[in-house]
One Martini backbone bead per residue (centre of mass of N, CA, C, O) as a GRO file, in nm:
protein
  250
    1MET     BB    1  13.177  13.672   6.252
    2GLN     BB    2  12.921  13.788   6.427
    3LYS     BB    3  12.877  13.931   6.720
    4GLU     BB    4  12.699  13.885   6.986
    5SER     BB    5  12.481  14.032   7.164
    6THR     BB    6  12.437  14.208   7.469
    7THR     BB    7  12.321  14.190   7.817
    8HIS     BB    8  12.142  14.231   8.109
    9PHE     BB    9  12.155  14.020   8.416
   10GLY     BB   10  12.164  14.223   8.609
   11PHE     BB   11  12.517  14.232   8.663
   12ASN     BB   12  12.519  14.053   8.415
   13GLU     BB   13  12.671  13.956   8.113
   14ILE     BB   14  12.480  13.850   7.829
   15PRO     BB   15  12.336  13.701   7.593
   16ALA     BB   16  12.050  13.814   7.451
   17SER     BB   17  11.924  13.522   7.390
   18GLU     BB   18  11.905  13.448   7.719
   19LYS     BB   19  11.713  13.635   7.881
   20GLN     BB   20  11.426  13.525   7.845
   21ARG     BB   21  11.483  13.254   7.988
   22ARG     BB   22  11.582  13.365   8.262
   23VAL     BB   23  11.331  13.526   8.332
   24ALA     BB   24  11.139  13.286   8.321
   25ASP     BB   25  11.267  13.133   8.559
   26VAL     BB   26  11.204  13.342   8.773
   27PHE     BB   27  10.881  13.346   8.734
   28ASP     BB   28  10.835  13.048   8.778
   29SER     BB   29  10.942  13.057   9.075
   30VAL     BB   30  10.746  13.319   9.188
   31ALA     BB   31  10.439  13.294   9.114
   32ASP     BB   32  10.306  13.178   9.383
   33LYS     BB   33  10.442  13.448   9.554
   34TYR     BB   34  10.400  13.727   9.421
   35ASP     BB   35  10.181  13.880   9.586
   36LEU     BB   36  10.303  13.846   9.864
   37MET     BB   37  10.578  13.981   9.801
   38ASN     BB   38  10.471  14.256   9.717
   39ASN     BB   39  10.352  14.328   9.994
   40VAL     BB   40  10.608  14.294  10.163
   41LEU     BB   41  10.827  14.465   9.998
   42SER     BB   42  10.618  14.735   9.982
   43PHE     BB   43  10.412  14.759  10.221
   44GLY     BB   44  10.158  14.791  10.007
   45LEU     BB   45  10.231  15.028   9.793
   46HIS     BB   46  10.155  14.906   9.511
   47HIS     BB   47   9.858  14.987   9.522
   48LEU     BB   48   9.904  15.296   9.506
   49TRP     BB   49  10.070  15.306   9.247
   50LYS     BB   50   9.848  15.175   9.066
   51ARG     BB   51   9.624  15.377   9.123
   52PHE     BB   52   9.769  15.620   9.003
   53SER     BB   53   9.806  15.504   8.721
   54LEU     BB   54   9.502  15.466   8.662
   55GLU     BB   55   9.424  15.771   8.682
   56LEU     BB   56   9.627  15.841   8.418
   57CYS     BB   57   9.492  15.673   8.174
   58GLY     BB   58   9.193  15.762   8.076
   59LEU     BB   59   8.963  15.574   8.115
   60ARG     BB   60   8.681  15.431   7.934
   61ALA     BB   61   8.413  15.336   7.810
   62GLY     BB   62   8.518  15.110   7.545
   63HIS     BB   63   8.798  15.056   7.586
   64ARG     BB   64   9.127  14.956   7.474
   65VAL     BB   65   9.345  14.749   7.679
   66LEU     BB   66   9.691  14.697   7.778
   67ASP     BB   67   9.844  14.469   8.013
   68LEU     BB   68  10.165  14.451   8.066
   69ALA     BB   69  10.294  14.238   8.268
   70GLY     BB   70  10.018  14.141   8.433
   71GLY     BB   71  10.020  13.872   8.560
   72THR     BB   72   9.775  13.844   8.819
   73GLY     BB   73   9.556  14.093   8.734
   74ASP     BB   74   9.503  14.349   8.914
   75LEU     BB   75   9.486  14.577   8.696
   76ALA     BB   76   9.288  14.450   8.488
   77ILE     BB   77   9.042  14.437   8.676
   78LYS     BB   78   9.015  14.744   8.713
   79GLN     BB   79   8.988  14.811   8.411
   80ALA     BB   80   8.727  14.646   8.355
   81LYS     BB   81   8.541  14.831   8.537
   82ILE     BB   82   8.571  15.076   8.337
   83VAL     BB   83   8.517  14.967   8.035
   84GLY     BB   84   8.350  14.727   8.032
   85HIS     BB   85   8.146  14.551   7.800
   86THR     BB   86   8.245  14.755   7.558
   87GLY     BB   87   8.518  14.658   7.627
   88ARG     BB   88   8.886  14.580   7.645
   89VAL     BB   89   9.109  14.350   7.809
   90PHE     BB   90   9.456  14.283   7.790
   91LEU     BB   91   9.639  14.015   7.929
   92GLY     BB   92   9.986  14.056   7.929
   93ASP     BB   93  10.233  13.782   7.895
   94ILE     BB   94  10.527  13.587   7.857
   95ASN     BB   95  10.442  13.420   8.111
   96ALA     BB   96  10.266  13.136   8.178
   97SER     BB   97  10.252  13.126   8.488
   98MET     BB   98  10.144  13.411   8.534
   99LEU     BB   99   9.897  13.394   8.341
  100GLN     BB  100   9.746  13.174   8.497
  101HIS     BB  101   9.695  13.342   8.748
  102GLY     BB  102   9.540  13.566   8.603
  103ARG     BB  103   9.312  13.393   8.488
  104ASP     BB  104   9.202  13.293   8.760
  105ARG     BB  105   9.137  13.574   8.880
  106VAL     BB  106   8.941  13.675   8.666
  107ILE     BB  107   8.732  13.458   8.723
  108ASP     BB  108   8.692  13.512   9.031
  109LYS     BB  109   8.602  13.829   8.965
  110GLY     BB  110   8.398  13.829   8.706
  111VAL     BB  111   8.581  13.939   8.416
  112ALA     BB  112   8.612  13.735   8.166
  113ASP     BB  113   8.436  13.884   7.939
  114CYS     BB  114   8.669  14.150   7.929
  115VAL     BB  115   8.921  13.946   7.962
  116LYS     BB  116   9.220  13.877   7.769
  117PRO     BB  117   9.452  13.647   7.749
  118VAL     BB  118   9.807  13.714   7.646
  119GLN     BB  119  10.077  13.571   7.499
  120CYS     BB  120  10.354  13.807   7.499
  121ASN     BB  121  10.582  14.021   7.332
  122ALA     BB  122  10.673  14.350   7.360
  123GLU     BB  123  10.849  14.362   7.088
  124VAL     BB  124  10.591  14.182   6.939
  125LEU     BB  125  10.295  14.277   6.903
  126PRO     BB  126   9.962  14.115   6.842
  127PHE     BB  127   9.871  14.402   6.699
  128ALA     BB  128   9.728  14.641   6.550
  129ASP     BB  129   9.742  14.926   6.423
  130ASN     BB  130   9.576  15.155   6.594
  131SER     BB  131   9.398  14.969   6.843
  132LEU     BB  132   9.474  15.129   7.114
  133ASP     BB  133   9.418  15.340   7.397
  134CYS     BB  134   9.595  15.161   7.608
  135ILE     BB  135   9.905  15.119   7.803
  136THR     BB  136  10.029  14.901   8.053
  137MET     BB  137  10.332  14.886   8.282
  138ALA     BB  138  10.417  14.690   8.570
  139PHE     BB  139  10.721  14.587   8.646
  140GLY     BB  140  10.856  14.498   8.329
  141LEU     BB  141  11.068  14.657   8.152
  142ARG     BB  142  11.341  14.558   8.289
  143ASN     BB  143  11.297  14.252   8.152
  144VAL     BB  144  11.355  14.355   7.880
  145THR     BB  145  11.574  14.321   7.633
  146ASP     BB  146  11.434  14.535   7.413
  147LYS     BB  147  11.321  14.839   7.485
  148SER     BB  148  11.304  14.988   7.216
  149ALA     BB  149  11.125  14.781   7.071
  150ALA     BB  150  10.891  14.795   7.273
  151LEU     BB  151  10.821  15.096   7.241
  152ALA     BB  152  10.763  15.081   6.936
  153SER     BB  153  10.536  14.869   6.959
  154MET     BB  154  10.345  15.037   7.135
  155GLN     BB  155  10.315  15.279   6.947
  156ARG     BB  156  10.192  15.128   6.705
  157VAL     BB  157   9.916  15.019   6.861
  158LEU     BB  158   9.842  15.293   6.914
  159LYS     BB  159   9.640  15.540   6.911
  160PRO     BB  160   9.564  15.834   6.840
  161GLY     BB  161   9.575  15.961   7.174
  162GLY     BB  162   9.728  15.763   7.315
  163ARG     BB  163   9.854  15.580   7.610
  164LEU     BB  164  10.146  15.536   7.820
  165CYS     BB  165  10.201  15.338   8.128
  166VAL     BB  166  10.501  15.335   8.325
  167LEU     BB  167  10.576  15.126   8.597
  168GLU     BB  168  10.881  15.180   8.792
  169PHE     BB  169  11.165  15.133   8.910
  170SER     BB  170  11.409  15.370   9.041
  171ARG     BB  171  11.543  15.682   9.147
  172PRO     BB  172  11.625  15.832   9.408
  173ILE     BB  173  11.610  16.193   9.492
  174PHE     BB  174  11.745  16.116   9.772
  175GLU     BB  175  12.033  16.030   9.917
  176PRO     BB  176  11.944  15.896  10.188
  177LEU     BB  177  11.736  15.706  10.050
  178GLU     BB  178  11.935  15.552   9.868
  179LYS     BB  179  12.093  15.410  10.097
  180VAL     BB  180  11.854  15.262  10.223
  181TYR     BB  181  11.763  15.118   9.961
  182ASP     BB  182  12.019  14.954   9.914
  183PHE     BB  183  12.010  14.793  10.173
  184TYR     BB  184  11.736  14.665  10.126
  185SER     BB  185  11.785  14.533   9.843
  186PHE     BB  186  12.071  14.363   9.927
  187LYS     BB  187  11.983  14.250  10.226
  188ILE     BB  188  11.665  14.205  10.262
  189LEU     BB  189  11.524  14.100  10.007
  190PRO     BB  190  11.674  13.822   9.967
  191GLN     BB  191  11.598  13.716  10.249
  192LEU     BB  192  11.292  13.717  10.208
  193GLY     BB  193  11.298  13.528   9.964
  194GLU     BB  194  11.405  13.287  10.128
  195TRP     BB  195  11.183  13.269  10.352
  196ILE     BB  196  10.915  13.281  10.165
  197ALA     BB  197  11.011  13.160   9.857
  198ARG     BB  198  11.279  12.995   9.845
  199ASP     BB  199  11.436  13.253   9.671
  200ARG     BB  200  11.714  13.436   9.647
  201ASP     BB  201  11.812  13.472   9.350
  202SER     BB  202  11.561  13.616   9.227
  203TYR     BB  203  11.580  13.867   9.429
  204GLN     BB  204  11.860  13.949   9.344
  205TYR     BB  205  11.790  14.010   9.053
  206LEU     BB  206  11.571  14.224   9.103
  207ALA     BB  207  11.762  14.425   9.236
  208GLU     BB  208  11.962  14.449   8.997
  209SER     BB  209  11.755  14.534   8.774
  210ILE     BB  210  11.694  14.810   8.894
  211ARG     BB  211  11.988  14.929   8.863
  212MET     BB  212  11.990  14.877   8.534
  213HIS     BB  213  11.778  15.070   8.498
  214PRO     BB  214  11.670  15.339   8.376
  215ASP     BB  215  11.632  15.640   8.446
  216GLN     BB  216  11.408  15.881   8.419
  217GLN     BB  217  11.542  16.050   8.185
  218THR     BB  218  11.632  15.816   8.004
  219LEU     BB  219  11.352  15.695   7.954
  220LYS     BB  220  11.224  15.941   7.831
  221GLN     BB  221  11.417  15.956   7.585
  222MET     BB  222  11.347  15.676   7.475
  223MET     BB  223  11.048  15.737   7.416
  224ILE     BB  224  11.117  15.960   7.206
  225ASP     BB  225  11.343  15.827   7.022
  226ASP     BB  226  11.242  15.514   7.005
  227GLY     BB  227  10.915  15.538   7.043
  228LYS     BB  228  10.789  15.814   6.929
  229PHE     BB  229  10.693  16.000   7.138
  230ASP     BB  230  10.552  16.325   7.202
  231GLU     BB  231  10.496  16.284   7.522
  232VAL     BB  232  10.654  16.309   7.859
  233ASP     BB  233  10.577  16.212   8.190
  234ILE     BB  234  10.690  16.255   8.532
  235TYR     BB  235  10.633  16.045   8.834
  236ASN     BB  236  10.728  16.060   9.158
  237LEU     BB  237  10.744  15.791   9.392
  238SER     BB  238  10.860  15.756   9.689
  239GLY     BB  239  11.119  15.939   9.610
  240GLY     BB  240  11.178  15.751   9.333
  241ILE     BB  241  11.153  15.446   9.363
  242VAL     BB  242  10.910  15.529   9.186
  243ALA     BB  243  10.798  15.556   8.837
  244LEU     BB  244  10.589  15.747   8.620
  245HIS     BB  245  10.535  15.703   8.270
  246ARG     BB  246  10.370  15.933   8.048
  247ALA     BB  247  10.262  15.866   7.715
  248PHE     BB  248  10.208  16.018   7.393
  249LYS     BB  249  10.000  15.980   7.097
  250TYR     BB  250   9.938  16.200   6.806
   0.00000   0.00000   0.00000
């Protein structure tokens, strides 16, 4: 009998078949407090990180864009205002609880006519080959079970000339900052999760998942080797705490 493959769930090694369910449990738990916790834990910096990512997307009126792991829709709403009524934004998330919050926010912001929520798995995207101008993914890739499959799936659905922008926590590029960041991640972040969201375990997992995610150069090489992207640029933000990888399909 062939041994089942394993993967990381935080610092724990688990059967790969279990990760999707466990990640779903985490986001079911934090969905109601997700936006509040993002603001608290990043000191509001996530708005600036996403704004920078949006600037490098190269979106124009009429473009078709997918925001993967789009959660509560903050990035998709901004994208909708750029692509306009002649374009289309797909708000994609594998988690139904998060997607419901995103759907509600899209309606509240008055852009429901050009934003379509889609529950989907990044590893097997339900879009035709060469059909999208841009894909964005903010703070979601580290939760994907098979990152290589996801990158290949994204490359497949992008049009020639399309671009992928992955915004994700990464490795601080200054050693003193790395030590401070470790202390914050493993001592402060879980405690804030317990106080604000009443869920220490989920935020402990989120801290661990950041450490297990590939560093900047490793992810770049994965995009080239596994995703078959032609060019990848890295932009370190906040000293490398967050990195934006912009990849092109030619």
